[in-house]
C-alpha positions as CSV (number, residue, x, y, z in Angstrom):
1,M,-12.2,-4.6,-20.8
2,E,-10.4,-1.7,-19.4
3,V,-7.5,-1.4,-17.2
4,M,-8.4,-1.6,-13.9
5,R,-7.1,1.0,-11.3
6,L,-7.2,-0.9,-7.5
7,A,-6.4,1.0,-4.2
8,L,-4.7,-0.5,-1.5
9,A,-5.8,0.9,1.4
10,Q,-3.0,-0.2,4.1
11,L,-4.5,1.4,7.4
12,R,-4.7,1.0,11.2
13,S,-8.3,-0.2,12.2
14,N,-9.8,0.9,15.6
15,L,-10.4,-2.3,18.0
16,Y,-14.0,-2.7,18.6
17,D,-15.0,0.8,17.3
18,K,-17.0,0.2,14.2
19,D,-18.2,4.0,14.1
20,N,-14.6,5.4,13.4
21,N,-13.5,2.0,11.2
22,L,-16.8,3.3,9.3
23,Y,-15.7,6.9,9.0
24,R,-12.1,6.2,7.9
25,I,-13.8,4.2,5.0
26,A,-15.4,6.7,4.2
27,Q,-12.4,9.3,4.2
28,T,-9.9,6.6,2.5
29,V,-12.5,5.9,-0.3
30,E,-12.6,9.6,-0.9
31,I,-9.1,9.9,-1.3
32,A,-8.7,7.0,-3.7
33,K,-11.8,8.6,-5.7
34,V,-10.9,12.1,-5.8
35,E,-6.8,12.1,-5.9
36,Q,-6.3,8.5,-7.8
37,D,-9.1,8.2,-9.6
38,A,-9.5,4.6,-8.2
39,D,-12.5,2.0,-9.3
40,Y,-11.9,-0.3,-6.3
41,V,-10.6,0.5,-2.8
42,L,-9.4,-3.0,-0.9
43,F,-9.4,-3.0,2.8
44,P,-7.8,-5.7,5.4
45,E,-9.6,-8.7,6.8
46,L,-11.7,-7.6,9.8
47,Y,-11.5,-3.9,8.8
48,L,-14.9,-2.8,10.3
49,T,-14.5,-4.1,13.7
50,G,-10.0,-4.9,14.0
51,Y,-8.6,-8.2,14.3
52,T,-8.2,-9.6,17.9
53,L,-11.9,-9.6,18.7
54,N,-11.5,-12.4,21.2
55,D,-14.8,-13.1,23.1
56,K,-16.1,-9.8,21.4
57,V,-16.7,-11.2,18.3
58,A,-20.4,-12.5,18.3
59,S,-21.7,-8.9,20.4
60,L,-19.8,-7.0,17.3
61,A,-20.7,-9.0,14.1
62,E,-23.7,-8.0,11.9
63,P,-25.9,-10.2,9.1
64,I,-25.1,-8.5,5.6
65,N,-28.1,-6.2,5.8
66,G,-26.7,-4.8,8.6
67,K,-26.5,-0.7,9.3
68,S,-22.5,-1.0,8.9
69,I,-22.9,-2.9,5.7
70,Q,-25.8,0.1,4.4
71,R,-23.5,2.3,5.7
72,I,-20.6,1.1,3.5
73,Q,-22.9,0.4,0.2
74,E,-24.1,4.1,1.0
75,I,-20.1,5.1,0.5
76,A,-19.8,3.2,-2.4
77,H,-22.7,4.5,-4.3
78,Q,-21.4,8.1,-3.1
79,H,-18.0,8.1,-4.8
80,S,-19.1,5.4,-7.5
81,T,-16.2,3.4,-6.0
82,G,-16.5,-0.3,-5.7
83,I,-15.1,-1.6,-1.6
84,I,-14.2,-4.9,-0.7
85,V,-13.6,-5.0,3.2
86,G,-13.8,-7.3,5.8
87,F,-16.2,-7.7,8.5
88,P,-17.3,-10.3,11.1
89,E,-20.5,-11.8,9.4
90,K,-23.6,-13.0,11.5
91,D,-25.8,-15.7,10.1
92,G,-28.2,-17.6,12.6
93,H,-25.8,-18.8,15.6
94,K,-22.7,-18.8,13.4
95,V,-20.0,-16.1,12.9
96,Y,-18.0,-16.3,9.4
97,N,-14.9,-14.5,8.6
98,T,-15.9,-12.5,5.7
99,A,-15.1,-10.2,2.6
100,I,-17.9,-8.5,1.2
101,F,-17.6,-7.0,-2.4
102,I,-19.6,-4.0,-3.0
103,D,-19.9,-2.1,-6.9
104,K,-19.4,1.2,-7.3
105,N,-23.5,1.7,-7.5
106,G,-23.4,0.8,-4.0
107,E,-25.0,-3.1,-4.9
108,I,-23.7,-6.2,-3.0
109,I,-21.7,-8.3,-5.5
110,G,-21.2,-11.1,-3.4
111,T,-19.6,-12.4,0.0
112,Y,-16.7,-14.6,0.7
113,R,-16.2,-16.6,4.1
114,K,-12.7,-17.3,5.2
115,T,-12.4,-21.2,4.4
116,H,-9.2,-22.0,6.1
117,L,-9.0,-20.8,10.2
118,Y,-6.4,-21.5,12.0
119,D,-6.6,-23.0,15.6
120,Y,-7.2,-19.2,17.2
121,E,-9.6,-18.3,15.0
122,K,-11.5,-21.3,15.5
123,Q,-12.9,-20.5,19.1
124,W,-14.7,-17.6,17.6
125,F,-15.8,-18.4,14.0
126,S,-16.9,-21.2,11.6
127,A,-15.7,-21.6,8.1
128,G,-16.9,-20.7,5.0
129,N,-17.8,-23.5,2.3
130,S,-17.8,-22.0,-1.0
131,C,-14.8,-20.1,-3.5
132,P,-16.7,-17.9,-5.7
133,V,-16.2,-16.0,-8.7
134,F,-17.7,-12.7,-9.4
135,N,-17.9,-11.1,-12.7
136,T,-16.6,-7.5,-12.9
137,P,-16.7,-5.2,-15.9
138,F,-12.8,-5.7,-15.8
139,G,-12.8,-9.1,-15.7
140,K,-12.9,-12.5,-13.0
141,I,-12.5,-11.6,-9.4
142,A,-12.7,-14.0,-6.4
143,L,-11.4,-13.2,-3.1
144,M,-9.7,-14.3,0.0
145,V,-8.9,-14.0,3.6
146,T,-5.0,-14.1,5.0
147,Y,-4.5,-17.5,5.5
148,D,-6.5,-19.0,2.7
149,M,-3.4,-18.0,0.4
150,E,-1.4,-20.3,2.1
151,F,-3.4,-23.4,1.1
152,P,-2.2,-24.1,-3.0
153,E,-6.2,-25.8,-3.3
154,T,-7.9,-22.3,-3.2
155,S,-6.2,-20.9,-5.7
156,R,-5.7,-23.2,-7.6
157,I,-10.1,-23.9,-7.5
158,Y,-9.9,-20.2,-8.7
159,A,-7.9,-20.6,-11.7
160,Q,-10.0,-23.7,-12.7
161,K,-13.1,-21.3,-12.8
162,G,-11.9,-18.3,-14.8
163,A,-10.4,-16.2,-12.0
164,Q,-7.9,-13.5,-13.6
165,L,-7.5,-12.0,-9.9
166,I,-7.7,-12.4,-6.2
167,L,-7.7,-9.9,-3.7
168,V,-6.7,-10.9,-0.2
169,L,-7.5,-9.0,3.0
170,A,-5.0,-9.6,5.3
171,A,-4.0,-9.2,8.7
172,N,-0.7,-10.5,8.9
173,M,1.5,-9.9,12.1
174,V,5.4,-10.0,12.2
175,P,7.0,-12.2,12.0
176,Y,5.0,-13.9,9.3
177,Q,6.7,-11.2,6.3
178,T,7.9,-14.4,4.4
179,Y,5.2,-16.1,4.3
180,Q,3.2,-13.5,3.2
181,N,5.7,-12.4,0.4
182,V,6.9,-16.2,-1.2
183,F,3.1,-18.0,-0.8
184,L,1.8,-14.8,-2.8
185,R,4.2,-15.0,-5.6
186,A,3.6,-18.4,-5.6
187,R,-0.2,-18.6,-6.0
188,A,0.3,-15.8,-9.0
189,M,2.5,-18.1,-10.6
190,E,1.2,-21.5,-10.4
191,N,-2.0,-20.4,-11.5
192,H,-1.1,-17.3,-14.1
193,M,-3.3,-15.0,-12.3
194,F,-2.8,-11.5,-10.6
195,I,-3.1,-11.7,-6.8
196,A,-3.2,-8.3,-4.9
197,L,-3.2,-7.8,-0.8
198,S,-4.1,-5.2,1.4
199,N,-2.7,-5.9,4.9
200,K,-3.1,-3.8,8.3
201,V,-0.4,-1.6,9.8
202,G,0.4,-0.9,13.5
203,L,0.0,-2.9,16.8
204,E,-3.5,-4.2,17.9
205,G,-2.9,-6.2,21.7
206,D,0.3,-8.4,21.3
207,H,0.1,-8.3,17.7
208,I,2.6,-6.0,15.0
209,F,0.7,-6.0,11.4
210,F,3.4,-5.4,9.3
211,G,2.0,-4.2,6.4
212,E,3.4,-4.6,3.2
213,S,0.9,-4.6,0.7
214,E,1.1,-5.9,-2.7
215,V,0.5,-6.5,-6.2
216,I,1.5,-9.9,-7.8
217,H,1.7,-10.0,-11.9
218,P,1.0,-13.2,-13.0
219,T,4.7,-13.9,-13.9
220,G,5.4,-13.4,-10.2
221,K,6.7,-10.0,-10.7
222,V,5.9,-7.5,-7.6
223,I,4.4,-4.9,-9.5
224,Y,4.0,-2.6,-6.3
225,R,5.0,-3.0,-2.6
226,S,4.1,-1.1,0.1
227,F,6.3,0.0,3.1
228,N,5.0,-0.6,7.1
229,N,3.1,2.7,7.6
230,E,-0.4,3.6,6.7
231,D,-0.6,4.1,2.6
232,I,-3.3,4.5,0.1
233,T,-2.4,3.8,-3.2
234,T,-3.7,2.8,-6.6
235,V,-2.1,0.5,-9.1
236,E,-3.6,-0.3,-12.3
237,I,-4.0,-3.7,-13.4
238,D,-5.2,-5.1,-17.1
239,L,-6.3,-8.4,-16.8
240,L,-6.2,-9.4,-20.4
241,Q,-2.4,-10.1,-19.6
242,T,-3.4,-13.3,-18.3
243,N,-4.0,-14.7,-21.4
244,N,-0.4,-14.5,-22.0
245,A,0.8,-15.5,-19.0
246,K,1.4,-18.9,-19.2
247,G,3.8,-19.2,-21.8
248,L,5.9,-22.3,-21.7
249,L,5.3,-23.3,-18.4
250,D,1.4,-24.2,-18.2
251,Y,1.1,-25.5,-14.4
252,V,-2.4,-25.9,-14.8
253,S,-2.8,-27.9,-17.8
254,N,-0.2,-30.1,-17.4
255,R,-1.2,-31.0,-14.0
256,R,-1.2,-34.6,-13.6
257,L,-4.6,-35.5,-12.1
258,D,-4.2,-39.5,-13.3
259,L,-1.2,-39.4,-11.0
260,Y,-2.7,-37.5,-7.8
261,H,-6.4,-39.3,-8.0
262,Q,-3.9,-43.2,-8.1
263,E,-1.9,-41.5,-5.2
264,G,-4.7,-40.8,-3.0
265,L,-3.9,-36.8,-3.3
266,L,-7.4,-35.8,-4.5
267,N,-9.4,-38.6,-2.8
268,P,-7.4,-39.4,0.5
269,S,-9.7,-41.4,2.2
270,S,-9.2,-43.7,-0.7
271,K,-5.8,-44.4,0.0
272,K,-3.6,-44.7,3.1
273,H,0.3,-45.1,3.5
274,K,1.6,-46.7,6.1
275,V,4.4,-44.7,8.1
């Protein structure tokens, strides 16, 4: 298995302007490939349209085979570089906050729909209901979108499915820097896997996106963390290192599933506690 070269595209996006953002995707992938020899480029959450879409979500959403996604597939094929990017996905009468995974040949490996929505997002998006793991030449890779990483269950599902790396597409804003940094390290350590996150930067509406994109080793070590400016940085990740990360602290196999069942954690409706 080869060492993977992952580019983190920590960028601003132009709100509502898909054409400009597509241009920047093409420009960024070219830089990542030509100057940094990246295998994949990871973009932030909803990078295609910007994040604070509000009531424009439905009009900007596209299906998986929409013209913007087709253009991104062309970019991936042209530069022989995989692309992971966020966009509002239209499927029937529903809109999802979706991450799409495209390989270096321009083929769609799969998609992930954000499964955990906080109150603001529930006005505009439907929640996804699956946690797929994708086989790649470098190993098993899964996707999450921002808020998903704050719930331990999602990454644990991925660990049980054999994922070695989670790619997180983020739109984290001030003042939640500590949330991002702490949760990423915790998820990596408790599941013995790599986690890489690409966050937005800049001002969008009333929100300031703080960047600090990072890659975390399965031991919790910060391999790379960026600052608060636009940046394209490629990091080498050897997914075989997940095999040696457990040591004496195997948080997956040392769980007490019998206890969790007994106390109703794995089936909350079966046990109710009086408060």
